[in-house]
N, CA, C and O atoms as a Tinker XYZ file with bonds, in Angstrom:
   444  protein
     1  N      1.025000   -1.060000    0.092000    73     2
     2  CA     0.099000    0.095000   -0.042000    64     1     3
     3  C      0.831000    1.167000    0.139000    63     2     4     5
     4  O      1.567000    1.267000    1.121000    81     3
     5  N      0.716000    2.208000   -0.881000    73     3     6
     6  CA     1.342000    3.283000   -0.859000    64     5     7
     7  C      1.009000    4.348000    0.377000    63     6     8     9
     8  O      0.033000    4.294000    1.125000    81     7
     9  N      1.950000    5.210000    0.388000    73     7    10
    10  CA     1.594000    6.214000    1.618000    64     9    11
    11  C      0.884000    7.522000    0.893000    63    10    12    13
    12  O      0.866000    7.680000   -0.328000    81    11
    13  N      0.430000    8.230000    1.643000    73    11    14
    14  CA    -0.193000    9.539000    1.261000    64    13    15
    15  C      0.975000   10.412000    0.696000    63    14    16    17
    16  O      0.568000   11.258000   -0.101000    81    15
    17  N      2.069000   10.418000    0.869000    73    15    18
    18  CA     3.220000   11.110000    0.432000    64    17    19
    19  C      3.416000   10.459000   -1.120000    63    18    20    21
    20  O      3.467000   11.214000   -2.091000    81    19
    21  N      3.509000    9.149000   -1.250000    73    19    22
    22  CA     3.709000    8.803000   -2.507000    64    21    23
    23  C      2.502000    9.068000   -3.399000    63    22    24    25
    24  O      2.766000    9.415000   -4.550000    81    23
    25  N      1.304000    8.969000   -3.076000    73    23    26
    26  CA     0.145000    9.235000   -3.567000    64    25    27
    27  C      0.081000   10.715000   -4.242000    63    26    28    29
    28  O     -0.426000   10.955000   -5.338000    81    27
    29  N      0.616000   11.537000   -3.487000    73    27    30
    30  CA     0.559000   13.115000   -3.892000    64    29    31
    31  C      1.774000   13.159000   -4.758000    63    30    32    33
    32  O      1.657000   13.761000   -5.825000    81    31
    33  N      2.903000   12.623000   -4.469000    73    31    34
    34  CA     3.826000   12.540000   -5.620000    64    33    35
    35  C      3.518000   12.169000   -7.050000    63    34    36    37
    36  O      4.065000   12.630000   -8.052000    81    35
    37  N      2.508000   11.219000   -6.989000    73    35    38
    38  CA     1.957000   10.609000   -8.209000    64    37    39
    39  C      0.881000   11.506000   -9.064000    63    38    40    41
    40  O      0.384000   11.178000  -10.141000    81    39
    41  N      0.665000   12.588000   -8.410000    73    39    42
    42  CA    -0.257000   13.612000   -8.996000    64    41    43
    43  C      0.323000   14.152000  -10.381000    63    42    44    45
    44  O     -0.314000   14.223000  -11.432000    81    43
    45  N      1.540000   14.488000  -10.199000    73    43    46
    46  CA     2.267000   14.811000  -11.593000    64    45    47
    47  C      3.619000   14.522000  -11.487000    63    46    48    49
    48  O      4.068000   14.374000  -10.350000    81    47
    49  N      4.425000   14.403000  -12.524000    73    47    50
    50  CA     5.880000   14.109000  -12.653000    64    49    51
    51  C      6.728000   15.048000  -12.408000    63    50    52    53
    52  O      7.938000   14.871000  -12.547000    81    51
    53  N      6.149000   16.292000  -11.969000    73    51    54
    54  CA     7.045000   17.614000  -11.809000    64    53    55
    55  C      7.941000   17.158000  -10.615000    63    54    56    57
    56  O      7.558000   16.125000  -10.065000    81    55
    57  N      8.894000   17.657000  -10.193000    73    55    58
    58  CA     9.790000   17.518000   -8.912000    64    57    59
    59  C      9.197000   18.288000   -7.917000    63    58    60    61
    60  O      9.860000   19.285000   -7.630000    81    59
    61  N      8.055000   18.128000   -7.236000    73    59    62
    62  CA     7.691000   19.142000   -6.080000    64    61    63
    63  C      8.566000   18.801000   -4.857000    63    62    64    65
    64  O      8.841000   17.675000   -4.440000    81    63
    65  N      8.948000   19.991000   -4.366000    73    63    66
    66  CA    10.024000   19.850000   -3.256000    64    65    67
    67  C      9.289000   19.137000   -2.063000    63    66    68    69
    68  O      8.144000   19.475000   -1.764000    81    67
    69  N      9.942000   18.169000   -1.398000    73    67    70
    70  CA     9.373000   17.528000   -0.247000    64    69    71
    71  C      8.827000   18.433000    0.801000    63    70    72    73
    72  O      7.819000   18.133000    1.441000    81    71
    73  N      9.525000   19.604000    0.988000    73    71    74
    74  CA     9.163000   20.677000    2.004000    64    73    75
    75  C      7.809000   21.223000    1.507000    63    74    76    77
    76  O      6.990000   21.619000    2.336000    81    75
    77  N      7.550000   21.258000    0.234000    73    75    78
    78  CA     6.280000   21.878000   -0.265000    64    77    79
    79  C      5.119000   21.097000    0.186000    63    78    80    81
    80  O      4.086000   21.573000    0.655000    81    79
    81  N      5.433000   19.624000   -0.032000    73    79    82
    82  CA     4.359000   18.434000    0.143000    64    81    83
    83  C      3.959000   18.547000    1.759000    63    82    84    85
    84  O      2.797000   18.557000    2.166000    81    83
    85  N      4.944000   18.616000    2.456000    73    83    86
    86  CA     4.706000   18.694000    3.900000    64    85    87
    87  C      4.025000   19.884000    4.445000    63    86    88    89
    88  O      3.236000   19.889000    5.390000    81    87
    89  N      4.431000   20.922000    3.719000    73    87    90
    90  CA     3.708000   22.363000    4.273000    64    89    91
    91  C      2.148000   22.168000    3.875000    63    90    92    93
    92  O      1.270000   22.482000    4.679000    81    91
    93  N      1.828000   21.610000    2.537000    73    91    94
    94  CA     0.489000   21.459000    2.000000    64    93    95
    95  C     -0.265000   20.565000    2.934000    63    94    96    97
    96  O     -1.363000   20.942000    3.345000    81    95
    97  N      0.237000   19.396000    3.309000    73    95    98
    98  CA    -0.328000   18.471000    4.031000    64    97    99
    99  C     -0.689000   19.090000    5.519000    63    98   100   101
   100  O     -1.741000   19.017000    6.155000    81    99
   101  N      0.388000   19.636000    5.797000    73    99   102
   102  CA     0.209000   20.005000    7.419000    64   101   103
   103  C     -0.900000   21.178000    7.561000    63   102   104   105
   104  O     -1.393000   21.433000    8.660000    81   103
   105  N     -1.273000   21.898000    6.348000    73   103   106
   106  CA    -1.996000   22.913000    6.452000    64   105   107
   107  C     -3.542000   22.419000    6.561000    63   106   108   109
   108  O     -4.461000   23.044000    7.090000    81   107
   109  N     -3.606000   21.128000    5.923000    73   107   110
   110  CA    -4.925000   20.438000    5.858000    64   109   111
   111  C     -5.143000   19.443000    6.898000    63   110   112   113
   112  O     -6.207000   18.832000    6.990000    81   111
   113  N     -4.143000   19.264000    7.693000    73   111   114
   114  CA    -4.064000   18.324000    8.784000    64   113   115
   115  C     -4.137000   16.814000    8.316000    63   114   116   117
   116  O     -4.831000   15.968000    8.881000    81   115
   117  N     -3.319000   16.575000    7.190000    73   115   118
   118  CA    -3.134000   15.319000    6.796000    64   117   119
   119  C     -1.695000   14.842000    6.892000    63   118   120   121
   120  O     -0.684000   15.480000    6.598000    81   119
   121  N     -1.793000   13.529000    7.385000    73   119   122
   122  CA    -0.494000   12.858000    7.762000    64   121   123
   123  C      0.224000   12.121000    6.679000    63   122   124   125
   124  O     -0.254000   11.024000    6.392000    81   123
   125  N      1.299000   12.523000    6.013000    73   123   126
   126  CA     2.001000   11.961000    4.909000    64   125   127
   127  C      2.514000   10.742000    5.029000    63   126   128   129
   128  O      2.889000   10.213000    3.983000    81   127
   129  N      2.661000   10.004000    6.273000    73   127   130
   130  CA     3.146000    8.570000    6.422000    64   129   131
   131  C      1.972000    7.720000    6.545000    63   130   132   133
   132  O      2.227000    6.533000    6.747000    81   131
   133  N      0.685000    8.061000    6.467000    73   131   134
   134  CA    -0.399000    7.179000    6.643000    64   133   135
   135  C     -0.596000    6.610000    5.098000    63   134   136   137
   136  O     -0.226000    7.154000    4.057000    81   135
   137  N     -1.219000    5.477000    5.247000    73   135   138
   138  CA    -1.668000    4.728000    4.003000    64   137   139
   139  C     -2.507000    5.463000    3.276000    63   138   140   141
   140  O     -3.354000    6.091000    3.911000    81   139
   141  N     -2.500000    5.568000    1.916000    73   139   142
   142  CA    -3.421000    6.136000    1.182000    64   141   143
   143  C     -4.621000    5.294000    0.722000    63   142   144   145
   144  O     -4.852000    5.057000   -0.464000    81   143
   145  N     -5.402000    4.842000    1.798000    73   143   146
   146  CA    -6.351000    3.962000    1.677000    64   145   147
   147  C     -7.441000    4.590000    0.776000    63   146   148   149
   148  O     -7.233000    5.728000    0.355000    81   147
   149  N     -8.555000    3.969000    0.450000    73   147   150
   150  CA    -9.685000    4.472000   -0.446000    64   149   151
   151  C    -10.540000    5.606000    0.461000    63   150   152   153
   152  O    -11.124000    6.548000   -0.076000    81   151
   153  N    -10.531000    5.407000    1.723000    73   151   154
   154  CA   -11.217000    6.373000    2.571000    64   153   155
   155  C    -10.463000    7.620000    2.607000    63   154   156   157
   156  O    -10.991000    8.724000    2.476000    81   155
   157  N     -8.983000    7.384000    2.822000    73   155   158
   158  CA    -8.291000    8.820000    2.833000    64   157   159
   159  C     -8.440000    9.532000    1.593000    63   158   160   161
   160  O     -8.778000   10.715000    1.631000    81   159
   161  N     -8.182000    8.829000    0.263000    73   159   162
   162  CA    -8.274000    9.421000   -0.698000    64   161   163
   163  C     -9.805000   10.143000   -1.104000    63   162   164   165
   164  O     -9.915000   10.981000   -1.999000    81   163
   165  N    -10.625000    9.785000   -0.503000    73   163   166
   166  CA   -11.962000   10.330000   -0.664000    64   165   167
   167  C    -12.320000   11.471000    0.348000    63   166   168   169
   168  O    -13.396000   12.068000    0.341000    81   167
   169  N    -11.093000   11.747000    1.387000    73   167   170
   170  CA   -11.701000   12.644000    2.478000    64   169   171
   171  C    -11.357000   13.971000    1.860000    63   170   172   173
   172  O    -10.745000   14.157000    0.808000    81   171
   173  N    -11.893000   14.933000    2.752000    73   171   174
   174  CA   -11.742000   16.308000    2.446000    64   173   175
   175  C    -10.385000   16.843000    2.560000    63   174   176   177
   176  O     -9.882000   17.623000    1.752000    81   175
   177  N     -9.734000   16.306000    3.771000    73   175   178
   178  CA    -8.212000   16.696000    3.838000    64   177   179
   179  C     -7.377000   16.428000    2.590000    63   178   180   181
   180  O     -6.635000   17.285000    2.110000    81   179
   181  N     -7.537000   15.130000    2.052000    73   179   182
   182  CA    -6.759000   14.814000    0.902000    64   181   183
   183  C     -7.096000   15.547000   -0.116000    63   182   184   185
   184  O     -6.138000   16.144000   -0.608000    81   183
   185  N     -8.107000   15.727000   -0.619000    73   183   186
   186  CA    -8.691000   16.292000   -1.820000    64   185   187
   187  C     -8.281000   17.689000   -1.556000    63   186   188   189
   188  O     -7.555000   18.132000   -2.446000    81   187
   189  N     -8.519000   18.455000   -0.655000    73   187   190
   190  CA    -7.978000   19.859000   -0.383000    64   189   191
   191  C     -6.490000   19.974000   -0.728000    63   190   192   193
   192  O     -6.043000   20.933000   -1.358000    81   191
   193  N     -5.693000   18.887000   -0.256000    73   191   194
   194  CA    -4.374000   19.088000   -0.519000    64   193   195
   195  C     -4.077000   18.814000   -1.821000    63   194   196   197
   196  O     -3.134000   19.471000   -2.262000    81   195
   197  N     -4.607000   18.024000   -2.591000    73   195   198
   198  CA    -4.445000   17.715000   -3.802000    64   197   199
   199  C     -4.823000   19.093000   -4.670000    63   198   200   201
   200  O     -4.118000   19.489000   -5.599000    81   199
   201  N     -5.953000   19.712000   -4.258000    73   199   202
   202  CA    -6.214000   21.087000   -4.777000    64   201   203
   203  C     -5.177000   21.934000   -4.597000    63   202   204   205
   204  O     -4.791000   22.558000   -5.586000    81   203
   205  N     -4.640000   22.097000   -3.561000    73   203   206
   206  CA    -3.365000   23.063000   -3.066000    64   205   207
   207  C     -2.241000   22.804000   -4.011000    63   206   208   209
   208  O     -1.633000   23.681000   -4.623000    81   207
   209  N     -2.004000   21.424000   -4.081000    73   207   210
   210  CA    -0.664000   21.025000   -4.894000    64   209   211
   211  C     -1.037000   21.346000   -6.378000    63   210   212   213
   212  O     -0.110000   21.751000   -7.079000    81   211
   213  N     -2.444000   21.200000   -7.029000    73   211   214
   214  CA    -2.460000   21.604000   -8.213000    64   213   215
   215  C     -2.414000   23.065000   -8.459000    63   214   216   217
   216  O     -2.062000   23.515000   -9.550000    81   215
   217  N     -2.751000   23.782000   -7.500000    73   215   218
   218  CA    -2.733000   25.238000   -7.676000    64   217   219
   219  C     -1.234000   25.793000   -7.552000    63   218   220   221
   220  O     -0.830000   26.853000   -8.030000    81   219
   221  N     -0.413000   24.764000   -6.737000    73   219   222
   222  CA     1.076000   25.204000   -6.738000    64   221   223
   223  C      1.646000   24.906000   -8.333000    63   222   224   225
   224  O      2.281000   25.678000   -9.052000    81   223
   225  N      1.219000   23.604000   -8.602000    73   223   226
   226  CA     1.748000   23.243000   -9.789000    64   225   227
   227  C      1.356000   24.492000  -11.050000    63   226   228   229
   228  O      2.204000   24.880000  -11.853000    81   227
   229  N      0.211000   24.898000  -11.030000    73   227   230
   230  CA    -0.193000   26.069000  -11.847000    64   229   231
   231  C      0.821000   27.211000  -11.977000    63   230   232   233
   232  O      0.935000   27.829000  -13.035000    81   231
   233  N      1.590000   27.498000  -10.840000    73   231   234
   234  CA     2.660000   28.584000  -10.817000    64   233   235
   235  C      3.966000   28.102000  -10.735000    63   234   236   237
   236  O      4.838000   28.968000  -10.663000    81   235
   237  N      4.351000   26.824000  -10.727000    73   235   238
   238  CA     5.512000   26.426000  -10.627000    64   237   239
   239  C      6.591000   26.727000  -11.824000    63   238   240   241
   240  O      6.214000   26.692000  -12.996000    81   239
   241  N      7.820000   26.995000  -11.512000    73   239   242
   242  CA     8.591000   27.572000  -12.538000    64   241   243
   243  C      9.074000   26.266000  -13.455000    63   242   244   245
   244  O      9.101000   25.138000  -12.965000    81   243
   245  N      9.408000   26.505000  -14.679000    73   243   246
   246  CA     9.940000   25.480000  -15.478000    64   245   247
   247  C     11.408000   25.067000  -15.008000    63   246   248   249
   248  O     12.259000   25.945000  -14.862000    81   247
   249  N     11.694000   23.746000  -14.777000    73   247   250
   250  CA    13.008000   23.316000  -14.527000    64   249   251
   251  C     13.652000   22.391000  -15.170000    63   250   252   253
   252  O     13.015000   21.517000  -15.756000    81   251
   253  N     15.071000   22.410000  -15.181000    73   251   254
   254  CA    15.685000   21.191000  -15.605000    64   253   255
   255  C     16.528000   20.560000  -14.419000    63   254   256   257
   256  O     17.352000   21.223000  -13.789000    81   255
   257  N     16.271000   19.309000  -14.181000    73   255   258
   258  CA    16.933000   18.561000  -13.145000    64   257   259
   259  C     17.356000   17.326000  -13.743000    63   258   260   261
   260  O     16.614000   16.633000  -14.439000    81   259
   261  N     18.673000   17.025000  -13.442000    73   259   262
   262  CA    19.216000   15.784000  -13.996000    64   261   263
   263  C     19.050000   15.526000  -15.346000    63   262   264   265
   264  O     18.816000   14.360000  -15.664000    81   263
   265  N     19.128000   16.425000  -16.256000    73   263   266
   266  CA    18.996000   16.302000  -17.561000    64   265   267
   267  C     17.522000   16.114000  -18.189000    63   266   268   269
   268  O     17.359000   15.918000  -19.393000    81   267
   269  N     16.491000   16.191000  -17.284000    73   267   270
   270  CA    15.285000   16.238000  -17.825000    64   269   271
   271  C     14.689000   17.598000  -17.382000    63   270   272   273
   272  O     14.900000   18.139000  -16.297000    81   271
   273  N     13.872000   18.091000  -18.441000    73   271   274
   274  CA    13.295000   19.365000  -18.060000    64   273   275
   275  C     11.757000   19.263000  -17.873000    63   274   276   277
   276  O     11.032000   18.435000  -18.424000    81   275
   277  N     11.402000   20.164000  -17.072000    73   275   278
   278  CA     9.752000   19.930000  -16.695000    64   277   279
   279  C      9.312000   21.367000  -16.931000    63   278   280   281
   280  O      9.821000   22.287000  -16.291000    81   279
   281  N      8.335000   21.571000  -17.881000    73   279   282
   282  CA     7.635000   22.711000  -18.240000    64   281   283
   283  C      6.146000   22.485000  -18.475000    63   282   284   285
   284  O      5.655000   21.407000  -18.808000    81   283
   285  N      5.517000   23.562000  -18.275000    73   283   286
   286  CA     3.921000   23.324000  -18.677000    64   285   287
   287  C      3.607000   24.425000  -19.476000    63   286   288   289
   288  O      4.162000   25.512000  -19.314000    81   287
   289  N      2.652000   24.196000  -20.431000    73   287   290
   290  CA     2.104000   24.979000  -21.433000    64   289   291
   291  C      0.975000   25.960000  -20.443000    63   290   292   293
   292  O      0.575000   25.734000  -19.300000    81   291
   293  N      0.697000   26.969000  -21.258000    73   291   294
   294  CA    -0.454000   27.706000  -20.546000    64   293   295
   295  C     -1.687000   27.086000  -20.315000    63   294   296   297
   296  O     -2.398000   27.272000  -19.327000    81   295
   297  N     -1.935000   26.282000  -21.336000    73   295   298
   298  CA    -3.258000   25.472000  -21.204000    64   297   299
   299  C     -3.095000   24.521000  -20.132000    63   298   300   301
   300  O     -4.069000   24.302000  -19.412000    81   299
   301  N     -2.015000   23.931000  -19.926000    73   299   302
   302  CA    -1.628000   22.861000  -18.703000    64   301   303
   303  C     -1.994000   23.553000  -17.522000    63   302   304   305
   304  O     -2.709000   23.049000  -16.656000    81   303
   305  N     -1.457000   24.850000  -17.458000    73   303   306
   306  CA    -1.552000   25.447000  -16.108000    64   305   307
   307  C     -2.922000   26.039000  -15.868000    63   306   308   309
   308  O     -3.361000   26.306000  -14.749000    81   307
   309  N     -3.520000   26.210000  -16.939000    73   307   310
   310  CA    -5.116000   26.637000  -16.828000    64   309   311
   311  C     -5.838000   25.362000  -16.319000    63   310   312   313
   312  O     -6.529000   25.378000  -15.300000    81   311
   313  N     -5.667000   24.390000  -16.990000    73   311   314
   314  CA    -6.147000   23.126000  -16.505000    64   313   315
   315  C     -5.840000   22.879000  -14.981000    63   314   316   317
   316  O     -6.781000   22.804000  -14.191000    81   315
   317  N     -4.640000   22.762000  -14.592000    73   315   318
   318  CA    -4.282000   22.683000  -12.881000    64   317   319
   319  C     -5.161000   23.572000  -12.224000    63   318   320   321
   320  O     -5.848000   23.058000  -11.341000    81   319
   321  N     -5.331000   24.957000  -12.466000    73   319   322
   322  CA    -6.052000   25.803000  -11.770000    64   321   323
   323  C     -7.621000   25.325000  -11.795000    63   322   324   325
   324  O     -8.231000   25.121000  -10.745000    81   323
   325  N     -8.199000   25.171000  -13.041000    73   323   326
   326  CA    -9.767000   24.522000  -13.100000    64   325   327
   327  C     -9.823000   23.498000  -12.243000    63   326   328   329
   328  O    -10.730000   23.503000  -11.411000    81   327
   329  N     -8.885000   22.429000  -12.267000    73   327   330
   330  CA    -9.180000   21.147000  -11.455000    64   329   331
   331  C     -9.107000   21.447000   -9.941000    63   330   332   333
   332  O     -9.866000   20.943000   -9.113000    81   331
   333  N     -8.120000   22.316000   -9.666000    73   331   334
   334  CA    -8.052000   22.836000   -8.123000    64   333   335
   335  C     -9.161000   23.414000   -7.827000    63   334   336   337
   336  O     -9.747000   22.955000   -6.847000    81   335
   337  N     -9.745000   24.488000   -8.502000    73   335   338
   338  CA   -10.957000   25.123000   -8.068000    64   337   339
   339  C    -12.143000   24.229000   -8.183000    63   338   340   341
   340  O    -13.111000   24.544000   -7.491000    81   339
   341  N    -12.227000   23.333000   -8.820000    73   339   342
   342  CA   -13.385000   22.301000   -8.813000    64   341   343
   343  C    -13.330000   21.370000   -7.547000    63   342   344   345
   344  O    -14.329000   20.935000   -6.975000    81   343
   345  N    -11.998000   21.119000   -7.180000    73   343   346
   346  CA   -11.911000   20.364000   -5.940000    64   345   347
   347  C    -12.269000   21.402000   -4.601000    63   346   348   349
   348  O    -12.809000   21.003000   -3.570000    81   347
   349  N    -11.883000   22.682000   -4.836000    73   347   350
   350  CA   -12.097000   23.382000   -3.706000    64   349   351
   351  C    -13.679000   23.711000   -3.410000    63   350   352   353
   352  O    -14.174000   23.808000   -2.287000    81   351
   353  N    -14.302000   23.847000   -4.554000    73   351   354
   354  CA   -15.782000   23.779000   -4.540000    64   353   355
   355  C    -16.507000   22.609000   -3.982000    63   354   356   357
   356  O    -17.391000   22.629000   -3.126000    81   355
   357  N    -15.931000   21.453000   -4.678000    73   355   358
   358  CA   -16.683000   20.268000   -4.224000    64   357   359
   359  C    -16.530000   19.706000   -2.599000    63   358   360   361
   360  O    -17.279000   18.970000   -1.958000    81   359
   361  N    -15.496000   20.240000   -2.291000    73   359   362
   362  CA   -14.956000   19.904000   -0.908000    64   361   363
   363  C    -15.160000   21.172000    0.322000    63   362   364   365
   364  O    -14.621000   21.211000    1.428000    81   363
   365  N    -16.043000   22.082000   -0.236000    73   363   366
   366  CA   -16.575000   23.008000    0.610000    64   365   367
   367  C    -15.450000   24.194000    1.026000    63   366   368   369
   368  O    -15.540000   24.765000    2.113000    81   367
   369  N    -14.370000   24.515000    0.050000    73   367   370
   370  CA   -13.702000   25.459000    0.241000    64   369   371
   371  C    -13.770000   26.762000   -0.822000    63   370   372   373
   372  O    -12.794000   27.370000   -1.261000    81   371
   373  N    -15.042000   27.000000   -1.086000    73   371   374
   374  CA   -15.253000   27.998000   -2.064000    64   373   375
   375  C    -14.561000   29.368000   -1.942000    63   374   376   377
   376  O    -14.373000   30.103000   -2.912000    81   375
   377  N    -14.215000   29.642000   -0.753000    73   375   378
   378  CA   -13.456000   30.747000   -0.657000    64   377   379
   379  C    -12.024000   30.900000   -1.137000    63   378   380   381
   380  O    -11.464000   31.986000   -1.287000    81   379
   381  N    -11.423000   29.571000   -1.390000    73   379   382
   382  CA   -10.191000   29.338000   -2.023000    64   381   383
   383  C    -10.170000   29.126000   -3.339000    63   382   384   385
   384  O     -9.078000   29.072000   -3.904000    81   383
   385  N    -11.292000   28.977000   -4.017000    73   383   386
   386  CA   -11.557000   28.816000   -5.670000    64   385   387
   387  C    -11.515000   30.173000   -6.098000    63   386   388   389
   388  O    -12.190000   31.050000   -5.558000    81   387
   389  N    -10.642000   30.395000   -7.176000    73   387   390
   390  CA   -10.631000   31.557000   -7.802000    64   389   391
   391  C    -11.605000   31.539000   -8.832000    63   390   392   393
   392  O    -12.229000   30.509000   -9.086000    81   391
   393  N    -11.794000   32.681000   -9.490000    73   391   394
   394  CA   -12.606000   32.742000  -10.666000    64   393   395
   395  C    -11.781000   33.144000  -11.860000    63   394   396   397
   396  O    -10.873000   33.973000  -11.800000    81   395
   397  N    -12.081000   32.629000  -12.737000    73   395   398
   398  CA   -11.116000   32.742000  -13.961000    64   397   399
   399  C    -11.121000   34.156000  -14.378000    63   398   400   401
   400  O    -12.174000   34.779000  -14.239000    81   399
   401  N    -10.106000   34.737000  -14.862000    73   399   402
   402  CA    -9.758000   35.976000  -15.405000    64   401   403
   403  C     -9.676000   35.968000  -16.778000    63   402   404   405
   404  O     -8.958000   35.113000  -17.297000    81   403
   405  N    -10.309000   36.801000  -17.511000    73   403   406
   406  CA   -10.056000   36.805000  -18.899000    64   405   407
   407  C     -8.642000   37.470000  -19.132000    63   406   408   409
   408  O     -8.262000   38.381000  -18.397000    81   407
   409  N     -7.885000   36.999000  -20.155000    73   407   410
   410  CA    -6.700000   37.424000  -20.469000    64   409   411
   411  C     -6.744000   38.249000  -21.723000    63   410   412   413
   412  O     -7.294000   37.723000  -22.691000    81   411
   413  N     -6.270000   39.415000  -21.855000    73   411   414
   414  CA    -6.372000   40.258000  -23.005000    64   413   415
   415  C     -5.128000   40.621000  -23.582000    63   414   416   417
   416  O     -4.129000   40.645000  -22.863000    81   415
   417  N     -5.062000   40.891000  -24.716000    73   415   418
   418  CA    -3.563000   41.353000  -25.248000    64   417   419
   419  C     -3.167000   40.507000  -26.466000    63   418   420   421
   420  O     -3.741000   39.486000  -26.843000    81   419
   421  N     -2.139000   41.068000  -26.998000    73   419   422
   422  CA    -1.457000   40.350000  -28.066000    64   421   423
   423  C     -0.452000   39.470000  -27.673000    63   422   424   425
   424  O      0.355000   39.841000  -26.820000    81   423
   425  N     -0.363000   38.131000  -28.266000    73   423   426
   426  CA     0.620000   37.275000  -27.795000    64   425   427
   427  C      1.405000   37.034000  -29.281000    63   426   428   429
   428  O      0.964000   36.323000  -30.184000    81   427
   429  N      2.618000   37.765000  -29.315000    73   427   430
   430  CA     3.444000   37.532000  -30.533000    64   429   431
   431  C      4.487000   38.502000  -30.394000    63   430   432   433
   432  O      4.559000   39.178000  -29.367000    81   431
   433  N      5.321000   38.634000  -31.358000    73   431   434
   434  CA     6.742000   39.246000  -31.392000    64   433   435
   435  C      6.445000   40.661000  -32.038000    63   434   436   437
   436  O      7.256000   41.562000  -31.825000    81   435
   437  N      5.398000   40.890000  -32.767000    73   435   438
   438  CA     5.279000   42.216000  -33.402000    64   437   439
   439  C      3.889000   42.667000  -32.979000    63   438   440   441
   440  O      3.004000   41.877000  -32.649000    81   439
   441  N      3.750000   44.041000  -33.011000    73   439   442
   442  CA     2.458000   44.421000  -32.663000    64   441   443
   443  C      1.803000   45.051000  -34.012000    63   442   444
   444  O      0.648000   45.476000  -33.997000    81   443
Protein backbone atom coordinates (compact mmCIF):
# COMPACT_ATOMS: atom_id res chain seq x y z
CA UNK A 1 0.00 0.00 0.00
CA UNK A 2 1.35 3.41 -0.91
CA UNK A 3 1.58 6.25 1.56
CA UNK A 4 -0.18 9.58 1.26
CA UNK A 5 3.19 11.14 0.35
CA UNK A 6 3.68 8.70 -2.54
CA UNK A 7 0.12 9.29 -3.68
CA UNK A 8 0.60 13.07 -3.74
CA UNK A 9 3.88 12.69 -5.62
CA UNK A 10 1.95 10.68 -8.19
CA UNK A 11 -0.34 13.59 -9.04
CA UNK A 12 2.26 14.84 -11.51
CA UNK A 13 5.82 13.95 -12.52
CA UNK A 14 7.05 17.49 -11.72
CA UNK A 15 9.71 17.40 -8.96
CA UNK A 16 7.72 19.06 -6.17
CA UNK A 17 10.02 19.80 -3.21
CA UNK A 18 9.37 17.61 -0.18
CA UNK A 19 9.10 20.70 2.01
CA UNK A 20 6.23 21.94 -0.18
CA UNK A 21 4.35 18.65 0.16
CA UNK A 22 4.88 18.68 3.93
CA UNK A 23 3.62 22.26 4.17
CA UNK A 24 0.52 21.58 2.06
CA UNK A 25 -0.34 18.45 4.05
CA UNK A 26 0.17 20.15 7.41
CA UNK A 27 -2.09 23.00 6.34
CA UNK A 28 -4.91 20.47 5.81
CA UNK A 29 -4.13 18.21 8.78
CA UNK A 30 -3.05 15.31 6.58
CA UNK A 31 -0.43 12.80 7.71
CA UNK A 32 1.99 11.96 4.88
CA UNK A 33 3.14 8.69 6.48
CA UNK A 34 -0.41 7.25 6.61
CA UNK A 35 -1.54 4.66 4.08
CA UNK A 36 -3.42 6.17 1.14
CA UNK A 37 -6.50 4.02 1.58
CA UNK A 38 -9.69 4.58 -0.37
CA UNK A 39 -11.21 6.37 2.61
CA UNK A 40 -8.22 8.70 2.89
CA UNK A 41 -8.31 9.48 -0.83
CA UNK A 42 -12.01 10.36 -0.57
CA UNK A 43 -11.48 12.58 2.47
CA UNK A 44 -11.84 16.33 2.47
CA UNK A 45 -8.31 16.78 3.82
CA UNK A 46 -6.71 14.71 1.07
CA UNK A 47 -8.68 16.31 -1.76
CA UNK A 48 -8.03 19.84 -0.54
CA UNK A 49 -4.33 18.99 -0.31
CA UNK A 50 -4.47 17.76 -3.93
CA UNK A 51 -6.22 21.03 -4.86
CA UNK A 52 -3.46 23.02 -3.13
CA UNK A 53 -0.86 20.96 -4.98
CA UNK A 54 -2.55 21.55 -8.33
CA UNK A 55 -2.69 25.27 -7.63
CA UNK A 56 1.01 25.19 -6.70
CA UNK A 57 1.77 23.35 -9.95
CA UNK A 58 -0.13 26.00 -11.92
CA UNK A 59 2.46 28.53 -10.71
CA UNK A 60 5.52 26.26 -10.67
CA UNK A 61 8.58 27.39 -12.60
CA UNK A 62 9.94 25.48 -15.56
CA UNK A 63 12.99 23.54 -14.38
CA UNK A 64 15.71 21.24 -15.64
CA UNK A 65 16.88 18.59 -13.20
CA UNK A 66 19.23 15.74 -13.90
CA UNK A 67 19.04 16.30 -17.65
CA UNK A 68 15.22 16.19 -17.56
CA UNK A 69 13.21 19.33 -18.32
CA UNK A 70 9.85 20.00 -16.70
CA UNK A 71 7.66 22.69 -18.18
CA UNK A 72 3.96 23.36 -18.58
CA UNK A 73 2.07 25.11 -21.33
CA UNK A 74 -0.40 27.87 -20.53
CA UNK A 75 -3.22 25.42 -21.22
CA UNK A 76 -1.80 22.88 -18.76
CA UNK A 77 -1.46 25.57 -16.10
CA UNK A 78 -5.05 26.65 -16.74
CA UNK A 79 -6.22 23.03 -16.41
CA UNK A 80 -4.38 22.70 -13.07
CA UNK A 81 -6.18 25.82 -11.80
CA UNK A 82 -9.56 24.63 -13.08
CA UNK A 83 -9.11 21.21 -11.46
CA UNK A 84 -8.02 22.79 -8.18
CA UNK A 85 -10.98 25.20 -8.19
CA UNK A 86 -13.34 22.31 -8.87
CA UNK A 87 -11.96 20.39 -5.87
CA UNK A 88 -12.18 23.49 -3.67
CA UNK A 89 -15.86 23.87 -4.58
CA UNK A 90 -16.63 20.15 -4.23
CA UNK A 91 -15.12 19.96 -0.75
CA UNK A 92 -16.52 23.18 0.71
CA UNK A 93 -13.58 25.55 0.31
CA UNK A 94 -15.37 27.91 -2.08
CA UNK A 95 -13.53 30.89 -0.61
CA UNK A 96 -10.26 29.42 -1.94
CA UNK A 97 -11.58 28.79 -5.44
CA UNK A 98 -10.58 31.55 -7.79
CA UNK A 99 -12.63 32.94 -10.60
CA UNK A 100 -11.19 32.68 -14.07
CA UNK A 101 -9.91 36.00 -15.32
CA UNK A 102 -9.99 36.93 -18.96
CA UNK A 103 -6.65 37.46 -20.60
CA UNK A 104 -6.43 40.34 -23.02
CA UNK A 105 -3.61 41.34 -25.27
CA UNK A 106 -1.59 40.32 -28.22
CA UNK A 107 0.65 37.30 -27.95
CA UNK A 108 3.41 37.58 -30.47
CA UNK A 109 6.65 39.24 -31.34
CA UNK A 110 5.26 42.19 -33.28
CA UNK A 111 2.43 44.57 -32.59
